[in-house]
N, C-alpha and C positions, 0 to 999 in steps of 0.2 A: 054755222055749217062750214066745214073745211072746203077750201078751194083746191083745184087741181095742182096749183103751184105749191100749196102747203103740203099736200099729200106727197108730191114729188120730193120736196125737201126732207120730209120726215123719213121717206123710204131711203133716201141717200144717206141720212144720218144712221139709220139702222144698218144699212149695208156696210158703212164704214166701221161701225162697231163690230159687226159680224166678221168682216175680213180681218180686222186687227186682232181679235181674240183667236180666231181660227188659225191664223198664221202663227201666233205665239204658241198655241197648243201643238201644232204639227211640228214646229221647229224644236220643241222641247223647252222653250223659254218659260212656259207654264207647265211644270211637270204634273203628273197625275196626283190628285189629292190636294192641289192648290186651291184655296178659296179665293174667289174674285169679288172684290167689292164693287157694287154698282156705282157708288159715289166716286170712288177713286178712278174708275174707268171713265166716268163722265168728265172728270176734271182733266184726265190724261189726254183724251182725244177731242174734248170740247163739244160734247153733245149732251142733250137732256136725258133724264132717266127712262122716258118711254121708249125711245129707239134702242137704248141699251137693253132694256128688258125684252123687247122684241127679238133682238139679236140672240140673247140668252135662250129664248124659247126655240129658235131655229137650231142653235148648237146642241140643245138638249135632244131635239128630234133626231139629230145625226149621231147621238150617243157620244158626243165630245164633252158635254157637261151633264151634271146631275143638279137638279134644283131642290135644295133642302130647306125646310121651313126655318131652321135656326142658323145654318151656315150660309145660306144663300146659294150662289152658284159655285160649284166645285168641279174642277177638271176631273173627268172620268179617266182613271188609269186603264190602259189596255192590258188585260190579263194575259198571261203566257198562253192560255188555251185559245183566246181570241186571236192573238198574234200568229199562233201556229196554224189556225184555220185560214187566216188571210194568206199566209205564205203557201199553204197547200193549194188553195184555189188559184193563186197567182201563177204557180208553177204549171198547174194543169192547163190553164187557159193559154199560157204562152207556148208551151210545148205543142199543143194542138194547133195553134196558129202557125208556128214555124213549119210544121208538117204540111199544112195547107199551102203556105207560101212556096215550098219546094215542089209539091205535087202539081200545083197550078202554074208553075213556071213564072213566078213573080219575083224571083230572087234579084234579078237585075233592077227591078223597080225600087227596091229598098236599099240595096248595097251602097250607093253613093251617099245616101243620108246617114247610114250607120258609120261610114268612114268619116264623114264630117263631124258626127257626134264624138267619135273617138278622138279626133283632133282637139275638140273643145275640152274633153275630159283630160287629155294630156296637159293642156294649158292650165286647167283648174288644179291638177295635182301639182304642177310646177309652182303655182302661185299660192297654193294652200287655200283655194277658194272652195270651201266645203259646200256652201249654199249653191253655187253654180254647178258643181259636180253632181249634187243630188238632183237638181232640176234636169240636167242633161241625162242623168241615169233614167229618170222617168220617161223622157222623150225617146231614148234608145229602145227601151223595152216596148213602149207604146207604138213605135214605128213598126216593129215586127208584127204586133197584133193587128195594127191597122192595115198592113200589107196583105193580111190574109183575106181581107174583105168579108170577114165573118161579122156581121152586124151584132150578133148576140155576144160574141167574144168581146167586141169593142165596148158594148154596153156594160158587161160585167167588169171589165178592166177599169172602166171609169168609176164604177161603184166602189172598187177596192182602192182607188188611187190615193185618197186622203190617208187612209190607214197605212198603206204601203209607204207613203212619204214620211209618215210619223215614225215608222220603223227604221227607214233609211237614216233619218236624222239621229235617231237614238243610237244606231250602230256606228255611224261615221263619227259622231262626237264622242262616243264612249271609246271607240277604237280607231283613231285617226289613221293608223297603218292600213286600215281596210280600203282607203282610197286607192292606193296603188294595186292592191290585190283585186279590187273590183274592176279596175281598168284592165288588168290582165285577163280577167274573166270575160269582159266585154270584147276584147280582141279575139279571144278563142270562140266566142259566140258568133261574131261576125265572120270569122274564117270558116266555121262549120256551115253557116248558112250559104256563104259564097260558094262553098264546095258542093252544095246541094245535099249535105249530110244531116238530115233531120234527127237521126238517132244520136249523132255526136252532139248536136245542139242540145238535145234533151239531157244528155249526160252532163254537159258543162253547166247547164241551167240548174240541174239538181244540186250540184256542188256549190254553185253560186248562191242559191237560196239557202243552203245549209249554213252558210256563213252568217246569215241573218238569224237563223234559229239559234246559233251558238251564242248570240248576244242577248237572248231573252232572259 
């Protein structure tokens, strides 16, 4: 019979395999259609096959992998239609959240954080740190949604986050020039919110999301 410490160790190994593969998929290091060998992954991260298999099951449940009888685990590509659906919902949620932030008088609550995020992104652009830029990108947009205090909007945004990050990595690595363009969009979004102009925020956001659509 397994002991609590054994179960904890096995869970930690499964979590490590899960985090490793998920990060590689979202970053684009494992593109859609890539077959992943259980044995190779076991050797790469130093765990046994059982936790790797468990990690694959979790990733399949999140639609990041497909488990095929002959090929094993294969990275699931994000289709253009799925990507378009994600972007459409992301825009709708954030526009609504921005309107709530303005109407409820919470602009001052989030403005300092947005300015700090802009400074971080400026530094990331200057140093060419794509990974940091993308992480702050998610924090910037998430802050606006969080400031709305709409629990449902926050929940849906979290559901979309992994897919959105995968799209961001795809766009920024395919078109590195988008780093500066995205920063300019963020400046315009922050300015619109600070001015209490929810309509302008929605206009800028629509154009900002359209740049992601152009990379699909």
